[in-house]
C-alpha positions as CSV (number, residue, x, y, z in Angstrom):
1,M,-195.0,-162.7,-51.3
2,R,-196.3,-159.2,-50.6
3,A,-199.7,-161.5,-49.5
4,E,-197.9,-163.3,-46.9
5,L,-196.5,-160.1,-45.5
6,I,-199.4,-158.3,-45.1
7,E,-200.9,-160.9,-43.8
8,A,-198.1,-161.8,-41.5
9,E,-198.7,-158.0,-39.5
10,G,-200.3,-158.2,-36.9
11,R,-199.9,-161.9,-35.9
12,L,-197.0,-160.9,-33.3
13,S,-198.1,-159.0,-29.6
14,L,-195.3,-156.7,-28.6
15,E,-194.5,-159.0,-25.8
16,D,-193.6,-161.7,-29.0
17,L,-191.1,-159.1,-29.9
18,K,-189.4,-158.4,-26.7
19,A,-189.0,-161.8,-26.6
20,L,-186.9,-161.4,-29.7
21,V,-184.7,-159.0,-28.2
22,R,-181.0,-160.6,-27.0
23,T,-179.9,-159.2,-23.8
24,V,-176.2,-159.3,-23.6
25,P,-174.9,-159.0,-19.8
26,D,-172.0,-157.0,-19.3
27,F,-171.6,-155.2,-23.0
28,P,-170.1,-152.8,-23.8
29,Q,-168.6,-152.6,-20.3
30,P,-169.3,-154.5,-16.8
31,G,-172.8,-153.4,-15.7
32,I,-174.2,-153.1,-18.7
33,L,-177.5,-154.8,-20.3
34,F,-176.9,-154.7,-23.9
35,R,-180.1,-154.7,-26.0
36,D,-179.4,-156.4,-29.4
37,I,-181.8,-156.0,-31.9
38,T,-179.9,-158.6,-34.7
39,T,-182.3,-161.6,-33.2
40,L,-185.3,-159.3,-34.1
41,I,-184.6,-158.8,-37.6
42,G,-182.8,-161.7,-37.9
43,H,-186.4,-163.2,-37.2
44,G,-188.5,-162.1,-41.1
45,A,-191.8,-162.3,-39.2
46,G,-191.0,-160.1,-36.3
47,F,-188.9,-157.9,-38.3
48,A,-191.7,-157.1,-40.6
49,E,-194.1,-156.6,-37.7
50,T,-191.8,-154.0,-35.9
51,V,-191.5,-152.1,-39.4
52,H,-195.4,-152.2,-39.4
53,R,-196.1,-150.9,-36.2
54,L,-193.5,-148.1,-36.8
55,A,-195.0,-147.1,-40.3
56,A,-198.5,-147.1,-38.4
57,R,-197.4,-144.3,-36.0
58,A,-194.9,-142.5,-38.5
59,A,-198.2,-142.5,-40.8
60,D,-200.4,-141.2,-38.1
61,A,-198.0,-138.2,-37.3
62,G,-197.8,-137.2,-41.2
63,V,-194.5,-137.5,-41.9
64,Q,-193.2,-136.3,-45.1
65,V,-190.5,-137.6,-44.9
66,I,-188.1,-140.4,-42.4
67,A,-184.4,-139.3,-40.9
68,G,-182.4,-142.4,-39.3
69,M,-179.6,-142.3,-37.9
70,E,-176.1,-144.5,-38.3
71,A,-176.0,-147.0,-38.0
72,R,-179.3,-149.3,-36.8
73,G,-181.5,-146.0,-37.5
74,F,-180.9,-147.0,-41.4
75,I,-182.2,-150.2,-40.4
76,F,-185.1,-149.0,-39.5
77,G,-185.6,-145.8,-40.8
78,A,-185.6,-147.2,-44.5
79,A,-187.5,-150.5,-44.2
80,V,-190.1,-147.3,-42.9
81,A,-189.5,-145.2,-45.3
82,A,-190.2,-147.9,-48.1
83,R,-192.9,-149.0,-46.9
84,L,-194.6,-145.4,-46.9
85,E,-193.0,-144.8,-49.9
86,L,-191.6,-141.3,-48.2
87,P,-187.8,-140.1,-48.5
88,F,-185.0,-141.4,-46.4
89,V,-182.8,-139.1,-44.9
90,P,-179.2,-140.7,-43.4
91,V,-178.1,-138.9,-40.5
92,R,-174.8,-139.5,-40.7
93,K,-171.0,-139.5,-39.1
94,P,-169.0,-137.2,-40.3
95,G,-166.9,-137.3,-43.5
96,K,-169.2,-139.8,-44.9
97,L,-171.3,-137.7,-46.9
98,P,-170.0,-137.3,-51.1
99,V,-171.1,-133.6,-50.9
100,P,-170.7,-130.5,-48.4
101,A,-172.9,-131.2,-45.4
102,I,-174.5,-129.6,-42.5
103,G,-173.6,-130.6,-39.5
104,I,-174.1,-130.6,-35.0
105,D,-171.3,-131.5,-32.4
106,Y,-173.1,-133.1,-29.5
107,A,-171.7,-133.8,-26.1
108,L,-171.0,-137.7,-25.3
109,E,-170.3,-138.8,-21.7
110,Y,-166.5,-138.1,-22.0
111,G,-166.3,-136.0,-25.1
112,T,-167.8,-135.1,-28.1
113,D,-169.5,-136.4,-31.7
114,R,-170.9,-134.9,-35.1
115,L,-173.5,-135.7,-37.0
116,E,-174.3,-134.2,-40.4
117,I,-176.7,-134.6,-43.0
118,D,-177.2,-133.4,-47.1
119,P,-178.5,-129.8,-46.7
120,E,-180.2,-130.4,-49.9
121,A,-182.3,-133.8,-48.0
122,I,-185.1,-131.8,-46.5
123,A,-187.4,-128.9,-47.7
124,P,-188.1,-126.1,-45.9
125,G,-191.7,-127.0,-43.4
126,Q,-191.4,-130.7,-44.4
127,R,-192.8,-133.0,-41.4
128,V,-189.7,-135.3,-40.6
129,V,-190.2,-138.4,-38.2
130,V,-186.9,-139.3,-36.4
131,I,-186.3,-143.1,-35.8
132,D,-183.9,-145.3,-34.2
133,D,-183.7,-148.5,-32.9
134,L,-182.9,-147.7,-29.4
135,I,-183.3,-144.6,-26.9
136,A,-181.1,-144.2,-24.2
137,T,-179.7,-140.7,-23.1
138,G,-181.2,-139.4,-26.1
139,G,-177.9,-137.2,-27.0
140,T,-177.9,-138.6,-30.3
141,A,-181.6,-138.3,-31.3
142,L,-181.6,-134.8,-29.8
143,A,-178.6,-133.8,-31.9
144,A,-180.0,-135.3,-34.8
145,T,-183.4,-133.2,-34.3
146,R,-181.7,-130.3,-34.0
147,L,-179.9,-131.1,-37.2
148,L,-182.9,-131.4,-39.0
149,R,-184.2,-128.5,-37.5
150,Q,-181.8,-126.8,-38.4
151,A,-181.7,-127.7,-42.1
152,G,-185.8,-127.0,-42.4
153,G,-187.8,-129.8,-40.8
154,V,-190.3,-129.6,-38.9
155,V,-189.3,-132.3,-36.3
156,D,-191.7,-133.1,-33.5
157,H,-192.1,-136.7,-33.6
158,A,-189.8,-139.7,-32.9
159,L,-189.8,-142.7,-33.1
160,F,-187.6,-146.0,-31.9
161,V,-187.8,-149.6,-31.4
162,I,-186.4,-149.9,-27.5
163,D,-186.9,-147.2,-24.8
164,L,-184.8,-147.3,-21.7
165,P,-186.6,-145.0,-19.6
166,D,-184.2,-145.4,-16.6
167,L,-182.1,-143.3,-18.3
168,D,-184.4,-140.5,-19.4
169,G,-183.7,-140.5,-23.3
170,A,-187.2,-139.5,-24.3
171,A,-187.6,-136.9,-21.5
172,R,-185.1,-134.8,-22.9
173,L,-186.5,-134.9,-26.1
174,R,-189.6,-134.2,-24.7
175,A,-188.5,-131.5,-23.2
176,A,-187.3,-130.0,-26.7
177,G,-190.7,-130.3,-28.2
178,V,-190.6,-134.1,-29.6
179,R,-193.3,-136.5,-29.0
180,V,-191.9,-140.0,-28.0
181,E,-192.6,-143.1,-28.7
182,A,-191.3,-146.8,-28.2
183,L,-192.8,-150.0,-29.4
184,L,-190.8,-151.7,-26.2
185,D,-189.5,-150.6,-23.1
186,F,-186.6,-152.3,-20.9
187,D,-185.9,-151.6,-17.3
188,G,-181.8,-151.0,-16.6
189,H,-179.2,-150.0,-18.3
């Protein structure tokens, strides 16, 4: 099986991967084009190729730890961490960790939210790459970056499967000193 996976790498182009992302109109509200990655992760070769491409970029960044945000960042981040044989740090929603956590509150369009991590998950000075499925406005990724830095991590690189450049999230992260890379981009919201 491993040999087949290695052989499959590089067979699918970025356009092939993009075609595997389903667009759902008017979800979660009218006027939104939701980019659904469940069709990508449900395609074995497409998922493997996506993880391979993200892992190559993470390795090039000199990563020591992979962090992913709940929930879809867990899918891609954990897979990349396993492929590179690196630790994975889940960036959780509040109240999900069984130990005292450190956290950060951040603004949403209508209110606030919070992210938390285990304070012992990162050693001071470790190079952390943040991975998530999609960057839109960048609020969650920026909060995760700040939290991981607060924990002592060096966070200067973030990887995404999809960027929605019209929403400027990547620009917000770049303004915070983070290099942003996405495999795919889609116009609109």
